C-alpha positions as CSV (number, residue, x, y, z in Angstrom):
1,M,84.0,30.9,44.8
2,Y,86.3,33.6,43.5
3,Y,87.6,34.8,46.9
4,R,88.1,31.3,48.1
5,K,90.3,30.6,45.0
6,I,92.3,33.7,45.9
7,I,93.0,32.3,49.3
8,G,93.8,28.9,48.0
9,N,96.3,30.3,45.4
10,T,97.9,32.4,48.1
11,F,98.3,29.4,50.4
12,K,100.1,27.7,47.5
13,Y,102.3,30.7,47.1
14,L,103.1,30.8,50.8
15,Q,104.0,27.1,50.8
16,I,106.5,27.6,48.0
17,L,108.1,30.5,49.9
18,T,108.3,28.4,53.0
19,K,109.9,25.4,51.3
20,S,112.3,27.5,49.3
21,N,113.8,29.6,52.4
22,Y,96.7,57.1,19.9
23,I,98.7,59.3,18.5
24,P,101.9,61.1,19.6
25,N,102.1,63.2,22.8
26,I,99.8,60.9,24.7
27,S,99.3,61.5,28.4
28,V,97.2,59.6,30.8
29,L,94.2,60.2,33.1
30,K,95.4,58.9,36.4
31,L,93.7,58.2,39.7
32,K,96.6,59.6,41.8
33,K,95.3,58.0,45.0
34,N,94.3,54.8,43.5
35,T,94.7,52.6,40.4
36,F,92.7,54.1,37.6
37,V,95.0,54.6,34.6
38,M,93.5,55.4,31.2
39,V,95.3,56.3,28.0
40,G,93.9,58.9,25.6
41,P,95.1,60.8,22.6
42,Q,96.9,63.9,23.8
43,M,94.9,63.9,27.0
44,S,96.2,65.4,30.2
45,K,96.2,64.1,33.7
46,I,93.2,64.4,35.9
47,K,92.8,63.9,39.6
48,R,90.0,61.7,40.7
49,H,87.7,62.5,43.6
50,Y,85.7,60.0,45.5
51,G,84.9,62.0,48.6
52,K,84.1,59.5,51.3
53,T,85.5,56.0,51.1
54,F,82.6,53.6,50.9
55,Q,81.2,54.5,54.3
56,E,81.5,57.4,56.6
57,Q,83.8,56.1,59.3
58,K,84.1,59.0,61.8
59,D,87.4,61.0,61.5
60,I,89.3,57.8,60.7
61,S,87.8,57.6,57.2
62,R,89.4,60.8,55.9
63,T,92.2,58.9,54.1
64,I,93.2,57.3,50.9
65,L,90.6,55.6,48.8
66,F,91.3,52.0,49.6
67,V,91.8,52.2,53.4
68,L,89.0,50.4,55.3
69,S,86.9,47.8,53.8
70,G,83.3,48.4,54.7
71,S,80.6,48.3,57.3
72,F,82.1,45.4,59.2
73,L,84.7,47.9,60.5
74,F,82.2,50.7,61.0
75,N,81.4,49.9,64.7
76,L,84.9,48.6,65.4
77,F,85.4,50.8,68.4
78,D,81.9,51.0,69.7
79,S,82.3,47.8,71.8
80,E,81.9,47.7,75.6
81,E,85.5,46.4,76.1
82,T,88.2,48.2,78.1
83,K,87.4,51.5,76.6
84,D,90.7,53.3,77.5
85,D,92.7,50.6,75.8
86,V,90.5,50.5,72.8
87,A,90.6,54.3,72.5
88,E,94.4,54.1,72.6
89,L,94.3,51.5,69.8
90,E,92.0,53.8,67.8
91,M,94.3,56.7,68.3
92,T,97.3,54.7,67.1
93,I,95.5,53.7,63.9
94,K,94.4,57.3,63.3
95,R,98.0,58.5,63.6
96,S,99.2,55.8,61.2
97,I,96.5,56.9,58.7
98,L,97.5,60.5,59.0
99,L,101.1,59.5,58.3
100,I,99.9,57.6,55.2
101,Q,98.1,60.8,54.1
102,R,101.3,62.8,54.5
103,G,103.3,60.2,52.5
104,E,105.4,59.3,55.5
105,F,105.2,55.6,54.7
106,P,108.1,54.2,56.9
107,K,106.8,56.0,60.0
108,A,103.2,54.8,59.2
109,E,104.5,51.2,59.0
110,Q,106.2,51.5,62.3
111,M,103.0,53.0,63.9
112,L,100.9,50.2,62.4
113,H,103.1,47.6,64.0
114,V,102.5,49.3,67.3
115,A,98.8,49.2,66.6
116,L,98.9,45.5,65.8
117,R,100.7,44.7,69.0
118,Q,98.0,46.7,70.9
119,A,95.2,44.9,69.2
120,Q,96.8,41.5,69.8
121,T,97.4,42.3,73.5
122,L,93.7,43.2,73.7
123,Q,92.8,40.1,71.7
124,H,90.6,42.4,69.7
125,Y,89.7,40.3,66.7
126,D,88.2,43.1,64.6
127,G,91.0,45.5,65.7
128,I,93.6,43.1,64.3
129,T,91.6,42.8,61.1
130,Y,91.4,46.6,60.8
131,V,95.1,47.0,61.2
132,Y,95.8,44.3,58.6
133,D,93.6,46.2,56.2
134,V,95.4,49.5,56.7
135,M,98.7,47.6,56.5
136,A,97.6,46.1,53.2
137,N,96.7,49.5,51.8
138,L,100.0,50.9,52.9
139,A,101.9,48.1,51.1
140,Y,99.8,48.8,48.0
141,S,100.7,52.5,48.2
142,M,104.4,51.5,48.3
143,N,103.9,49.2,45.3
144,D,104.7,46.2,47.4
145,F,102.0,44.2,45.8
146,K,103.0,40.7,47.0
147,K,102.9,41.9,50.6
148,A,99.7,43.7,50.0
149,E,98.1,40.6,48.5
150,K,99.0,38.5,51.5
151,L,97.6,41.0,53.9
152,F,94.4,41.5,51.9
153,V,93.9,37.8,51.8
154,S,94.4,37.7,55.6
155,V,91.6,40.2,55.9
156,L,89.4,38.1,53.7
157,Q,90.2,35.0,55.8
158,R,89.2,36.8,58.9
159,L,86.0,38.1,57.4
160,I,85.1,34.6,56.3
161,S,85.8,33.1,59.7
162,K,83.3,35.5,61.2
163,G,80.6,34.3,58.7
164,A,80.9,36.8,55.9
165,S,79.4,35.6,52.6
166,Q,80.8,36.2,49.2
167,D,78.3,39.0,48.5
168,D,79.1,40.8,51.7
169,L,80.1,44.4,50.7
170,A,83.3,44.2,52.7
171,V,84.3,41.0,50.9
172,I,83.5,42.7,47.5
173,H,85.5,45.7,48.5
174,I,88.6,43.6,49.4
175,S,88.1,41.6,46.2
176,L,88.1,44.9,44.2
177,K,91.4,45.9,45.9
178,I,92.9,42.6,44.9
179,A,91.6,42.8,41.4
180,T,93.1,46.3,40.9
181,M,96.3,45.0,42.3
182,Y,96.4,42.1,39.8
183,N,95.8,44.7,37.1
184,K,98.8,46.7,38.3
185,M,100.8,43.5,38.3
186,E,99.6,42.9,34.7
187,D,98.0,39.6,35.6
188,T,94.9,40.5,33.5
189,E,93.2,37.1,33.8
190,K,93.1,37.3,37.6
191,A,92.2,41.0,37.5
192,E,89.3,40.3,35.1
193,N,88.0,37.5,37.2
194,G,88.1,39.8,40.2
195,Y,86.2,42.6,38.5
196,K,83.6,40.3,37.1
197,F,83.1,38.8,40.6
198,C,82.6,42.2,42.1
199,L,80.2,43.4,39.3
200,K,78.1,40.2,39.5
201,N,77.6,40.5,43.3
202,L,77.1,44.3,43.2
203,Q,74.5,43.9,40.5
204,N,72.7,41.3,42.7
205,H,72.6,43.9,45.4
206,M,71.2,46.5,43.0
207,V,68.3,44.2,42.3
208,T,67.1,44.3,45.9
209,D,68.6,47.6,47.2
210,S,69.2,49.9,44.2
211,E,69.3,53.1,46.4
212,N,72.0,51.9,48.8
213,R,74.7,54.6,48.6
214,D,77.4,52.1,49.7
215,V,76.5,49.7,46.9
216,L,76.3,52.5,44.4
217,Q,79.7,54.0,45.3
218,L,81.4,50.6,45.2
219,L,79.7,49.8,41.9
220,G,80.9,53.1,40.4
221,L,84.4,52.5,41.5
222,T,84.4,48.9,40.2
223,L,83.0,50.1,36.8
224,E,85.7,52.8,36.5
225,S,88.6,50.4,37.5
226,Y,87.4,47.7,35.1
227,A,87.0,50.3,32.3
228,A,90.6,51.4,32.8
229,M,91.8,47.9,32.2
230,L,89.6,47.3,29.2
231,L,90.8,50.5,27.6
232,L,94.4,49.4,27.9
233,Q,93.3,46.2,26.1
234,S,91.6,48.3,23.4
235,H,88.1,47.1,24.3
236,Y,86.7,50.5,23.7
237,T,83.0,49.6,23.5
238,D,82.9,47.8,26.8
239,A,85.0,50.5,28.4
240,M,82.6,53.2,27.2
241,N,79.6,51.2,28.5
242,Y,81.1,50.9,32.0
243,L,82.2,54.5,32.1
244,T,78.7,55.6,31.1
245,Q,77.3,53.6,33.9
246,A,79.8,55.0,36.3
247,Y,78.9,58.5,35.2
248,D,75.2,57.9,35.7
249,I,76.0,56.6,39.3
250,S,78.1,59.7,40.0
251,V,75.3,62.0,38.9
252,K,72.8,60.1,41.0
253,I,75.0,60.2,44.1
254,N,76.9,63.5,43.7
255,G,74.8,65.5,41.3
256,E,76.0,67.0,38.1
257,E,78.0,69.8,39.6
258,H,80.6,67.7,41.3
259,E,84.3,67.0,40.7
260,Q,83.8,63.3,40.2
261,T,81.1,63.9,37.6
262,V,83.4,66.3,35.8
263,V,86.3,63.7,35.9
264,L,84.0,61.1,34.3
265,L,82.9,63.5,31.6
266,N,86.6,64.0,30.9
267,D,87.1,60.2,30.8
268,L,84.2,59.8,28.3
269,G,85.6,62.6,26.2
270,T,89.0,60.8,26.2
271,V,87.5,57.5,25.1
272,N,85.6,59.2,22.3
273,C,88.9,60.7,21.1
274,M,90.4,57.3,21.1
275,V,87.8,56.0,18.8
276,K,87.9,59.2,16.7
277,E,84.4,60.3,17.7
278,Y,85.7,63.8,18.0
279,D,82.3,65.6,18.0
280,Q,81.1,63.5,20.9
281,A,84.4,64.0,22.7
282,I,84.0,67.8,22.3
283,K,80.5,67.6,23.7
284,Y,81.6,65.7,26.8
285,L,84.7,67.9,27.4
286,S,82.8,71.1,26.8
287,E,80.2,70.0,29.4
288,A,83.0,69.2,31.8
289,T,84.6,72.6,31.4
290,E,81.3,74.4,31.9
291,I,80.6,72.5,35.1
292,G,84.3,72.9,36.2
293,K,83.9,76.7,36.1
294,K,81.5,76.3,39.1
295,L,83.9,74.3,41.1
296,P,86.7,76.7,42.3
297,E,88.3,74.0,44.4
298,M,89.0,71.8,41.4
299,S,92.7,72.7,40.9
300,D,93.2,70.7,37.8
301,I,90.3,72.1,35.8
302,G,92.9,73.6,33.4
303,T,93.8,70.2,32.2
304,I,90.3,69.6,30.9
305,Q,90.5,72.9,28.9
306,V,93.7,71.5,27.4
307,N,92.0,68.2,26.6
308,L,89.2,70.1,24.9
309,G,91.9,72.0,23.0
310,N,93.5,68.8,21.8
311,A,90.1,67.5,20.7
312,F,89.6,70.6,18.6
313,I,93.1,70.1,17.1
314,M,92.1,66.6,15.9
315,K,89.1,68.3,14.2
316,G,91.4,70.8,12.6
317,L,89.8,73.7,14.5
318,Y,93.0,75.4,15.5
319,E,91.7,78.8,16.5
320,Q,89.2,77.2,18.9
321,A,91.9,74.9,20.2
322,K,94.2,77.8,20.8
323,K,91.5,79.6,22.9
324,N,91.0,76.5,25.1
325,C,94.7,75.9,25.6
326,I,95.3,79.6,26.5
327,E,92.4,79.3,29.0
328,G,93.9,76.0,30.3
329,K,97.3,77.8,30.9
330,R,95.5,80.7,32.7
331,L,93.6,78.3,35.0
332,G,96.8,76.3,35.6
333,K,98.6,79.4,36.8
334,A,95.7,80.6,38.8
335,N,95.4,77.3,40.6
336,N,99.2,76.8,40.9
337,H,98.8,73.5,38.9
338,K,102.1,73.2,37.1
339,E,101.1,70.1,35.0
340,S,98.2,72.1,33.5
341,V,100.6,74.9,32.5
342,I,103.2,72.6,31.0
343,E,100.5,70.7,29.0
344,A,98.9,73.9,27.8
345,E,102.2,75.2,26.6
346,E,102.8,71.9,24.7
347,C,99.3,72.2,23.2
348,L,100.0,75.8,22.0
349,E,103.4,74.8,20.6
350,K,101.7,72.0,18.6
351,I,99.1,74.4,17.3
352,K,101.9,76.8,16.2
353,K,103.7,74.1,14.3
354,L,100.5,72.8,12.6
355,T,99.3,76.3,11.5
356,S,102.7,77.1,10.1
357,L,102.3,74.1,7.7
358,V,98.9,75.4,6.5
């Protein structure tokens, strides 16, 4: 089994440690709170929005995408144990997560060690697992992938010891985290094995429970993350297929007028630019900009206007491109989104140079 191999490989690693004391002006679409990175010709950065992380988990769930691993943690603090002590543990974890949200990583790490000691004193098995999971995500956020890997594997071990199967959603979610981490570490073989493991088990869930929101959200995230890796390997057809599936899932869960749906339209437009299907790219990006007009809280909508402008440049439609880049700059200023403004100015400068040659 894939996750057992992960644990086996990590044990070997620990034993060793013990013994040894498109085109110029390319930007990226980046999942700023996660791992999704996709290269596209002259495409600008887009923030990714997933809303709730896999399951609503009271106030504690309002944090970065990867924190918390699924329903096995959902009722963590609903036990009949010493409630005051458990409540104190819960508050310590909440504080650590708030520190992570604020980017105060060293303080968060200190707070998590306090939480771990509290959980260990209580001998609260799930509490310890919970803290390890948040610690792993913190290590991931700090790009300490080796530490994150060991912590994620510890979470997996603890899940397995409580009887979790390989198709348990919590196990799949942890496996996705590890796969994306391997991708960041450029270990593409392990990353691909991880993504395929997740997709296989999620597709099995879809056969019997295709309306399960948790399954759909996790499947959408897996499809996007895998597509990002495939794009970097120039596997455009497969990447397009997975992104299209992710888009369909987003529409089903969130509806068409949602930031995540807009981001996926932008992604699809980007991929079509990469394969020089500019008309299709313009179609996706135009739809994204139209929906984006209805989403006033989407601060980086100006970047999609710039992307659309760049797509028109590649078609040689400079006047239309200029209109979109001017609009992108206006929206960037209105939303105080500096990157949009800079990219719009670069787009307009490019148009100026190209038209001077005509």
